[in-house]
C-alpha positions, 0 to 999 in steps of 0.5 A, a space after each residue: 500500500 505505501 508503494 502505491 501511494 508513492 507512485 501516485 504521489 510522483 505522478 501527481 507531482 509530474 501532472 503538477 509540474 506539466 500543468 505549471 509548464 503549460 500555464 508558464 507557455 500560455 502566459 509567455 505567448 499571451 504576453 508575445 501576442 499583446 506585444 506583437 505590434 511593438 515588436 514588429 515596429 522595432 524590427 521594421 524600424 531597425 531594418 530600415 535604419 539598417 539599410 538607410 531607407 527613409 520611410 514613414 507608414 502606419 502599422 495598423 494590423 499584425 497577425 500571425 500571417 498577414 500585416 497591414 501597412 497604411 500611408 506608406 512613404 518611401 523617400 523625401 516626403 516632399 518628393 517620394 519615390 513610392 507611396 501607398 494608400 494600404 499594403 498588406 504583406 502575407 508571410 509564410 514560414 520555412 521551418 522557423 524562418 519567416 518568408 514574404 509569400 505575398 503582397 497586396 497593394 492599393 493606391 501605389 505611386 512609384 517613381 522610377 528612371 531609366 537614365 544612362 543605361 542605369 535602372 533606378 528605383 529610388 529608396 527601393 534600391 536600397 533593398 537590393 545587395 549593391 555587391 551582388 553580380 547576379 542577373 536581375 530576377 523578380 522575387 517569387 512572390 504573389 502580387 495583387 495591385 489595385 490602382 497602381 501608377 508608375 512614373 518612369 523617367 527616361 532619357 527619351 522622355 517620361 512615361 506614365 502607366 497604370 497597373 491593375 492585376 494579380 498573380 506570381 511575379 516570376 510567372 503568371 501576373 495578369 493585369 491591365 496596363 493603361 497608358 
């Protein structure tokens, strides 16, 4: 009888520690969830500062998969290289590493240039690796654009266009292009 009581006591001790461990894990997850917006804001700010990108934006929604940014401005606020009314970013996880899987955006205005044989996207150029000698390739992400307008400045003159569409950038983007 004493041996049975001892086993039962050990079993109750394990259940108690398991319960405490699960409760602590739940509390940690709740704390992280409630602090997710400041965590993401800090991460984005550090990354933009590291790359020297001048930007302003309002982070309006932070979820496990989808993040929403509104009033995005990249570049000089008086003459920005890119603006967007809203942008939604979908993340996918490859193991524990988050990767950008899809972008949806509306009210995008992009100013780009092709002068003296060089393509310039303004502040967006700072997101590429300047030391890379690899040829340019589009990222393998899904993109959806609503009322996106591009002003393309060239040596031969300026070109303006409006793009609405969706699909993967490497293969399958379908949309309407209006001059």
